[in-house]
MIDOSE-1310 file (N, C-alpha, C; in nm, 2 decimals, decimal comma, always signed):
residues 188
msli	+0,13/-0,67/+1,43/+0,10/-0,67/+1,29/-0,05/-0,72/+1,30; -0,03/-0,83/+1,38/-0,17/-0,88/+1,36/-0,28/-0,83/+1,43; -0,24/-0,72/+1,49/-0,36/-0,60/+1,51/-0,40/-0,54/+1,41; -0,30/-0,47/+1,31/-0,32/-0,45/+1,20/-0,42/-0,48/+1,10
ltii	-0,35/-0,64/+1,08/-0,42/-0,73/+0,98/-0,54/-0,72/+1,01; -0,58/-0,72/+1,18/-0,74/-0,69/+1,21/-0,82/-0,58/+1,19; -0,76/-0,50/+1,18/-0,82/-0,40/+1,19/-0,83/-0,37/+1,00; -0,81/-0,38/+0,93/-0,74/-0,32/+0,81/-0,91/-0,43/+0,73
kerw	-0,92/-0,53/+0,80/-0,98/-0,64/+0,73/-1,18/-0,55/+0,81; -1,16/-0,51/+0,91/-1,30/-0,43/+0,92/-1,38/-0,38/+0,85; -1,50/-0,39/+0,88/-1,62/-0,34/+0,74/-1,60/-0,18/+0,75; -1,62/-0,11/+0,88/-1,56/+0,03/+0,89/-1,45/+0,10/+0,83
flmt	-1,33/+0,03/+0,84/-1,23/+0,06/+0,80/-1,25/+0,04/+0,64; -1,29/-0,07/+0,58/-1,33/-0,10/+0,45/-1,37/+0,03/+0,38; -1,48/+0,02/+0,44/-1,57/+0,17/+0,35/-1,50/+0,28/+0,40; -1,45/+0,30/+0,49/-1,35/+0,45/+0,46/-1,27/+0,46/+0,36
llli	-1,15/+0,35/+0,35/-1,07/+0,30/+0,25/-1,17/+0,30/+0,10; -1,29/+0,24/+0,11/-1,32/+0,24/-0,02/-1,39/+0,40/-0,07; -1,41/+0,48/+0,02/-1,45/+0,65/+0,02/-1,33/+0,69/-0,06; -1,27/+0,67/+0,05/-1,10/+0,76/-0,02/-1,08/+0,70/-0,14
nilg	-1,05/+0,57/-0,18/-1,05/+0,56/-0,33/-1,10/+0,59/-0,40; -1,25/+0,57/-0,39/-1,36/+0,65/-0,49/-1,32/+0,78/-0,49; -1,30/+0,89/-0,42/-1,28/+1,01/-0,43/-1,12/+1,04/-0,50; -1,03/+0,97/-0,47/-0,93/+0,95/-0,51/-0,91/+0,90/-0,65
tiyg	-0,99/+0,82/-0,73/-1,02/+0,79/-0,87/-1,09/+0,86/-0,90; -1,20/+0,95/-0,89/-1,25/+1,05/-0,96/-1,17/+1,17/-0,97; -1,09/+1,21/-0,89/-0,97/+1,33/-0,89/-0,91/+1,28/-0,94; -0,83/+1,17/-1,00/-0,76/+1,13/-1,05/-0,76/+1,11/-1,23
yywy	-0,90/+1,07/-1,27/-1,00/+1,11/-1,39/-1,01/+1,28/-1,42; -1,03/+1,32/-1,37/-1,02/+1,46/-1,35/-0,88/+1,56/-1,38; -0,79/+1,47/-1,30/-0,64/+1,54/-1,34/-0,59/+1,51/-1,45; -0,62/+1,37/-1,50/-0,59/+1,40/-1,66/-0,70/+1,42/-1,79
yyql	-0,81/+1,49/-1,76/-0,94/+1,51/-1,83/-0,82/+1,56/-1,94; -0,77/+1,69/-1,95/-0,73/+1,74/-2,05/-0,63/+1,69/-2,16; -0,57/+1,61/-2,08/-0,49/+1,47/-2,16/-0,59/+1,41/-2,27; -0,66/+1,35/-2,18/-0,79/+1,26/-2,22/-0,84/+1,28/-2,33
kdtp	-0,89/+1,48/-2,38/-0,91/+1,48/-2,47/-0,86/+1,47/-2,60; -0,75/+1,49/-2,58/-0,64/+1,46/-2,69/-0,59/+1,37/-2,75; -0,65/+1,25/-2,66/-0,61/+1,10/-2,66/-0,67/+1,05/-2,74; -0,66/+0,94/-2,86/-0,70/+0,90/-2,96/-0,79/+0,79/-2,85
wyfl	-0,91/+0,68/-2,87/-1,01/+0,66/-2,84/-0,95/+0,55/-2,82; -0,85/+0,50/-2,89/-0,77/+0,32/-2,85/-0,72/+0,32/-2,74; -0,64/+0,46/-2,70/-0,55/+0,45/-2,63/-0,62/+0,49/-2,45; -0,74/+0,55/-2,46/-0,77/+0,59/-2,34/-0,80/+0,49/-2,24
pfvp	-0,82/+0,32/-2,24/-0,79/+0,26/-2,11/-0,65/+0,24/-2,03; -0,57/+0,32/-2,13/-0,40/+0,31/-2,10/-0,32/+0,43/-2,06; -0,43/+0,54/-2,08/-0,33/+0,67/-2,02/-0,40/+0,75/-1,89; -0,46/+0,73/-1,81/-0,49/+0,76/-1,69/-0,44/+0,65/-1,57
dspt	-0,31/+0,63/-1,58/-0,26/+0,55/-1,49/-0,28/+0,49/-1,35; -0,28/+0,59/-1,28/-0,27/+0,60/-1,15/-0,41/+0,57/-1,09; -0,55/+0,67/-1,16/-0,68/+0,63/-1,12/-0,74/+0,49/-1,15; -0,66/+0,45/-1,28/-0,73/+0,34/-1,30/-0,66/+0,25/-1,20
aslf	-0,53/+0,25/-1,17/-0,47/+0,15/-1,05/-0,61/+0,16/-0,93; -0,64/+0,28/-0,84/-0,68/+0,30/-0,78/-0,83/+0,24/-0,81; -0,86/+0,29/-0,90/-1,01/+0,17/-0,98/-1,02/+0,02/-0,91; -0,93/-0,01/-0,96/-0,89/-0,14/-0,97/-0,88/-0,19/-0,79
fvfv	-0,83/-0,13/-0,72/-0,85/-0,14/-0,59/-0,98/-0,11/-0,54; -1,08/-0,02/-0,59/-1,20/-0,03/-0,51/-1,30/-0,09/-0,55; -1,25/-0,18/-0,68/-1,29/-0,33/-0,67/-1,25/-0,44/-0,62; -1,14/-0,43/-0,54/-1,07/-0,49/-0,46/-1,14/-0,52/-0,35
ilgf	-1,15/-0,41/-0,30/-1,26/-0,32/-0,14/-1,40/-0,42/-0,17; -1,44/-0,38/-0,26/-1,56/-0,43/-0,27/-1,58/-0,58/-0,29; -1,49/-0,64/-0,35/-1,45/-0,80/-0,30/-1,45/-0,84/-0,21; -1,37/-0,78/-0,10/-1,40/-0,79/+0,02/-1,53/-0,77/+0,13
lakk	-1,56/-0,68/+0,07/-1,69/-0,61/+0,12/-1,79/-0,74/+0,11; -1,79/-0,80/-0,03/-1,92/-0,90/-0,07/-1,88/-0,99/-0,08; -1,72/-1,04/+0,02/-1,67/-1,22/+0,02/-1,67/-1,24/-0,13; -1,61/-1,18/-0,22/-1,62/-1,23/-0,36/-1,47/-1,19/-0,43
qsgl	-1,41/-1,21/-0,43/-1,25/-1,18/-0,42/-1,23/-1,24/-0,56; -1,14/-1,11/-0,61/-1,11/-1,21/-0,76/-0,93/-1,15/-0,77; -0,86/-1,28/-0,74/-0,73/-1,31/-0,78/-0,67/-1,22/-0,91; -0,72/-1,17/-1,01/-0,67/-1,11/-1,07/-0,69/-0,97/-1,09
ieal	-0,80/-0,90/-1,03/-0,79/-0,77/-1,02/-0,71/-0,75/-0,88; -0,68/-0,82/-0,79/-0,60/-0,80/-0,68/-0,47/-0,77/-0,76; -0,45/-0,89/-0,84/-0,27/-0,91/-0,88/-0,27/-0,72/-0,98; -0,35/-0,70/-1,03/-0,38/-0,60/-1,10/-0,35/-0,47/-1,02
aaas	-0,45/-0,46/-0,90/-0,44/-0,34/-0,82/-0,33/-0,36/-0,75; -0,25/-0,47/-0,68/-0,10/-0,49/-0,63/-0,04/-0,43/-0,71; +0,01/-0,49/-0,83/+0,07/-0,44/-0,89/+0,11/-0,26/-0,95; -0,01/-0,26/-1,00/-0,02/-0,09/-1,04/-0,09/+0,01/-0,94
lfky	-0,08/-0,03/-0,80/-0,07/+0,06/-0,72/+0,02/+0,10/-0,67; +0,13/-0,05/-0,68/+0,24/+0,00/-0,64/+0,35/+0,07/-0,73; +0,35/+0,02/-0,83/+0,41/+0,11/-0,95/+0,36/+0,24/-1,00; +0,22/+0,26/-0,98/+0,26/+0,40/-1,01/+0,23/+0,50/-0,91
giwa	+0,19/+0,46/-0,79/+0,23/+0,51/-0,63/+0,36/+0,58/-0,63; +0,47/+0,48/-0,67/+0,59/+0,52/-0,68/+0,65/+0,60/-0,81; +0,60/+0,57/-0,88/+0,62/+0,69/-1,02/+0,55/+0,76/-0,98; +0,46/+0,77/-0,95/+0,41/+0,97/-0,91/+0,51/+1,04/-0,79
vgmn	+0,52/+0,96/-0,74/+0,65/+1,01/-0,61/+0,76/+1,06/-0,68; +0,80/+0,95/-0,74/+0,94/+1,02/-0,80/+0,95/+1,16/-0,92; +0,81/+1,11/-0,99/+0,77/+1,24/-1,08/+0,78/+1,37/-1,04; +0,68/+1,36/-0,93/+0,71/+1,51/-0,84/+0,83/+1,57/-0,76
lgga	+0,90/+1,46/-0,72/+1,02/+1,50/-0,70/+1,10/+1,53/-0,77; +1,10/+1,45/-0,89/+1,20/+1,49/-1,00/+1,20/+1,60/-1,04; +1,06/+1,66/-1,08/+1,03/+1,81/-1,14/+1,10/+1,89/-1,00; +1,07/+1,87/-0,87/+1,16/+1,96/-0,80/+1,30/+1,96/-0,80
ivgt	+1,37/+1,85/-0,82/+1,51/+1,85/-0,86/+1,55/+1,93/-1,00; +1,50/+1,94/-1,10/+1,53/+2,00/-1,17/+1,45/+2,14/-1,21; +1,41/+2,19/-1,08/+1,35/+2,36/-1,06/+1,22/+2,40/-1,08; +1,15/+2,26/-1,05/+1,01/+2,36/-1,03/+0,96/+2,28/-0,86
pldf	+0,96/+2,42/-0,77/+0,92/+2,43/-0,67/+0,80/+2,33/-0,60; +0,79/+2,25/-0,51/+0,65/+2,19/-0,47/+0,56/+2,26/-0,41; +0,42/+2,25/-0,46/+0,36/+2,31/-0,35/+0,26/+2,21/-0,33; +0,15/+2,25/-0,24/+0,06/+2,20/-0,18/-0,01/+2,08/-0,30
vnym	-0,03/+2,10/-0,41/-0,08/+2,01/-0,47/+0,04/+1,91/-0,52; +0,14/+1,94/-0,51/+0,29/+1,83/-0,53/+0,28/+1,71/-0,41; +0,29/+1,83/-0,27/+0,29/+1,71/-0,18/+0,14/+1,62/-0,15; +0,06/+1,69/-0,19/-0,08/+1,60/-0,20/-0,07/+1,47/-0,25
lifs	-0,03/+1,51/-0,39/+0,02/+1,40/-0,51/+0,11/+1,32/-0,44; +0,23/+1,34/-0,37/+0,35/+1,24/-0,30/+0,25/+1,18/-0,23; +0,20/+1,23/-0,14/+0,14/+1,16/-0,02/+0,07/+1,04/-0,03; -0,06/+1,09/-0,13/-0,14/+1,02/-0,18/-0,13/+0,90/-0,26
hlgm	+0,01/+0,93/-0,36/+0,05/+0,83/-0,45/+0,12/+0,74/-0,31; +0,18/+0,80/-0,23/+0,24/+0,65/-0,14/+0,17/+0,56/-0,08; +0,06/+0,64/+0,01/-0,05/+0,58/+0,04/-0,11/+0,51/-0,04; -0,13/+0,51/-0,23/-0,16/+0,39/-0,30/-0,07/+0,24/-0,28
avqg	+0,06/+0,32/-0,29/+0,17/+0,20/-0,28/+0,20/+0,10/-0,17; +0,13/+0,19/-0,05/+0,16/+0,11/+0,04/-0,01/+0,00/+0,10; -0,07/+0,09/+0,04/-0,24/-0,03/+0,05/-0,20/-0,13/-0,04; -0,20/-0,09/-0,14/-0,18/-0,24/-0,25/-0,12/-0,32/-0,18
llya	-0,02/-0,33/-0,10/+0,08/-0,44/-0,08/+0,04/-0,45/+0,11; -0,01/-0,37/+0,16/-0,10/-0,40/+0,31/-0,19/-0,52/+0,31; -0,25/-0,54/+0,16/-0,35/-0,63/+0,16/-0,33/-0,73/+0,12; -0,17/-0,76/+0,11/-0,12/-0,89/+0,05/-0,17/-0,98/+0,14
pfyk	-0,18/-1,02/+0,25/-0,20/-1,16/+0,31/-0,33/-1,22/+0,27; -0,41/-1,13/+0,24/-0,58/-1,14/+0,24/-0,61/-1,16/+0,05; -0,49/-1,17/-0,03/-0,53/-1,19/-0,19/-0,53/-1,32/-0,22; -0,62/-1,34/-0,33/-0,62/-1,50/-0,37/-0,53/-1,50/-0,52
iklw	-0,45/-1,46/-0,52/-0,36/-1,42/-0,65/-0,28/-1,55/-0,72; -0,31/-1,60/-0,81/-0,26/-1,70/-0,86/-0,17/-1,70/-0,99; -0,12/-1,77/-1,04/+0,04/-1,74/-1,10/+0,01/-1,68/-1,22; -0,09/-1,74/-1,30/-0,15/-1,63/-1,45/-0,19/-1,49/-1,41
higa	-0,28/-1,52/-1,30/-0,30/-1,34/-1,24/-0,16/-1,26/-1,25; -0,06/-1,28/-1,21/+0,05/-1,18/-1,21/+0,09/-1,17/-1,35; +0,12/-1,26/-1,44/+0,12/-1,28/-1,59/+0,05/-1,18/-1,62; -0,14/-1,18/-1,62/-0,18/-1,08/-1,69/-0,16/-0,92/-1,64
aalw	-0,12/-0,94/-1,55/-0,07/-0,79/-1,45/+0,05/-0,75/-1,51; +0,15/-0,82/-1,56/+0,26/-0,79/-1,61/+0,25/-0,77/-1,72; +0,15/-0,82/-1,81/+0,12/-0,76/-1,94/+0,03/-0,65/-1,95; -0,01/-0,61/-1,84/-0,12/-0,49/-1,88/-0,01/-0,37/-1,84
lfhn	+0,11/-0,35/-1,78/+0,18/-0,33/-1,72/+0,25/-0,25/-1,85; +0,35/-0,38/-1,87/+0,44/-0,37/-1,99/+0,34/-0,30/-2,11; +0,27/-0,36/-2,14/+0,18/-0,32/-2,26/+0,17/-0,16/-2,25; +0,12/-0,09/-2,13/+0,10/+0,02/-2,06/+0,20/+0,10/-2,12
eiid	+0,37/+0,05/-2,07/+0,48/+0,10/-2,08/+0,52/+0,17/-2,25; +0,49/+0,04/-2,35/+0,47/+0,06/-2,48/+0,35/+0,17/-2,51; +0,27/+0,16/-2,45/+0,15/+0,27/-2,55/+0,22/+0,41/-2,46; +0,28/+0,41/-2,36/+0,31/+0,58/-2,31/+0,39/+0,60/-2,35
yvfg	+0,54/+0,54/-2,37/+0,67/+0,53/-2,42/+0,73/+0,55/-2,58; +0,61/+0,44/-2,65/+0,64/+0,46/-2,75/+0,55/+0,52/-2,86; +0,43/+0,54/-2,81/+0,34/+0,59/-2,90/+0,29/+0,73/-2,80; +0,39/+0,79/-2,69/+0,38/+0,91/-2,64/+0,25/+0,96/-2,56
mmpr	+0,20/+0,81/-2,50/+0,05/+0,85/-2,43/+0,09/+0,86/-2,28; +0,24/+0,91/-2,27/+0,25/+0,92/-2,09/+0,22/+1,06/-2,01; +0,20/+1,08/-1,93/+0,14/+1,17/-1,83/+0,20/+1,27/-1,86; +0,19/+1,42/-1,86/+0,24/+1,52/-1,88/+0,27/+1,57/-1,77
ypvl	+0,44/+1,58/-1,80/+0,52/+1,67/-1,69/+0,62/+1,75/-1,76; +0,55/+1,89/-1,79/+0,65/+1,93/-1,88/+0,80/+1,98/-1,86; +0,81/+1,98/-1,74/+0,94/+2,05/-1,69/+1,06/+1,93/-1,65; +0,95/+1,80/-1,73/+1,07/+1,65/-1,71/+1,10/+1,64/-1,85
apyq	+0,98/+1,69/-1,95/+1,04/+1,66/-2,09/+1,17/+1,59/-2,12; +1,26/+1,68/-2,13/+1,37/+1,63/-2,21/+1,47/+1,51/-2,12; +1,35/+1,44/-2,01/+1,43/+1,34/-1,95/+1,33/+1,20/-1,99; +1,24/+1,22/-2,07/+1,15/+1,10/-2,11/+1,18/+1,00/-2,16
dlig	+1,31/+1,02/-2,23/+1,40/+0,84/-2,26/+1,45/+0,79/-2,13; +1,49/+0,84/-2,02/+1,57/+0,83/-1,89/+1,43/+0,81/-1,81; +1,30/+0,85/-1,82/+1,20/+0,81/-1,74/+1,09/+0,68/-1,77; +1,14/+0,67/-1,93/+1,05/+0,57/-1,97/+1,16/+0,45/-1,97
yltf	+1,28/+0,44/-1,87/+1,37/+0,34/-1,90/+1,32/+0,29/-1,80; +1,34/+0,38/-1,67/+1,36/+0,38/-1,55/+1,19/+0,31/-1,52; +1,12/+0,38/-1,55/+0,96/+0,33/-1,56/+0,94/+0,17/-1,59; +0,99/+0,11/-1,74/+1,01/-0,02/-1,73/+1,06/-0,13/-1,64
wlsa	+1,16/-0,09/-1,56/+1,23/-0,10/-1,46/+1,14/-0,12/-1,32; +1,06/-0,02/-1,31/+0,96/+0,01/-1,19/+0,85/-0,12/-1,20; +0,85/-0,13/-1,33/+0,70/-0,21/-1,37/+0,75/-0,35/-1,36; +0,90/-0,38/-1,38/+0,94/-0,54/-1,33/+0,91/-0,53/-1,17
vsim	+1,02/-0,45/-1,11/+1,02/-0,45/-0,98/+0,87/-0,50/-0,93; +0,77/-0,41/-0,97/+0,63/-0,41/-0,89/+0,60/-0,58/-0,92; +0,58/-0,63/-1,06/+0,56/-0,77/-1,06/+0,64/-0,87/-1,02; +0,75/-0,81/-0,96/+0,85/-0,93/-0,84/+0,79/-0,92/-0,75
ivlr	+0,75/-0,78/-0,67/+0,70/-0,78/-0,57/+0,57/-0,83/-0,51; +0,50/-0,85/-0,64/+0,34/-0,92/-0,64/+0,40/-1,07/-0,64; +0,49/-1,14/-0,72/+0,50/-1,24/-0,74/+0,55/-1,28/-0,61; +0,65/-1,22/-0,55/+0,72/-1,28/-0,40/+0,62/-1,24/-0,30
mrka	+0,50/-1,16/-0,30/+0,39/-1,18/-0,17/+0,30/-1,26/-0,18; +0,27/-1,32/-0,29/+0,17/-1,41/-0,36/+0,19/-1,56/-0,27; +0,03/-1,57/-0,21/+0,10/-1,73/-0,16/+0,09/-1,81/-0,22; +0,17/-1,90/-0,17/+0,20/-2,03/-0,28/+0,16/-2,13/-0,30
């Protein structure tokens, strides 16, 4: 494990991860393009969940590279990467269960989002997260649940529309689990 922790802090590795996350963030915002066109301006920061999570992680990596870390950005990145990484895997698999066959894009989304969830936790030994950072991340995630499932701004998965209430309920608990994981991994 110490070899892995050494490698992931190497500049070449961070630069590679930075490039992957920048490209993934751009693709993610593009994926939301049509939904964002229909979104009221005041909800815009809360609609593109996964790309915003990876954008947080872009800033985490930049902080590592510049040796200027932000515990707040690290908490936002870790919690949202885990949450939206697992959420997207679940949504793609859920779509397959109810009748939409998985294609290349679904598999790409599953593996890339699984990578998001892992990378957010993998860097936990290096984070400088304080308790109030976790509180702010929790506020962000739970506020986003309200925007998504009370105001109807959740990502569009037409095949899963009949299950929207169940998805909202499970997503609330996924937020709680994500915050608990970040709380647990925080250095005391």
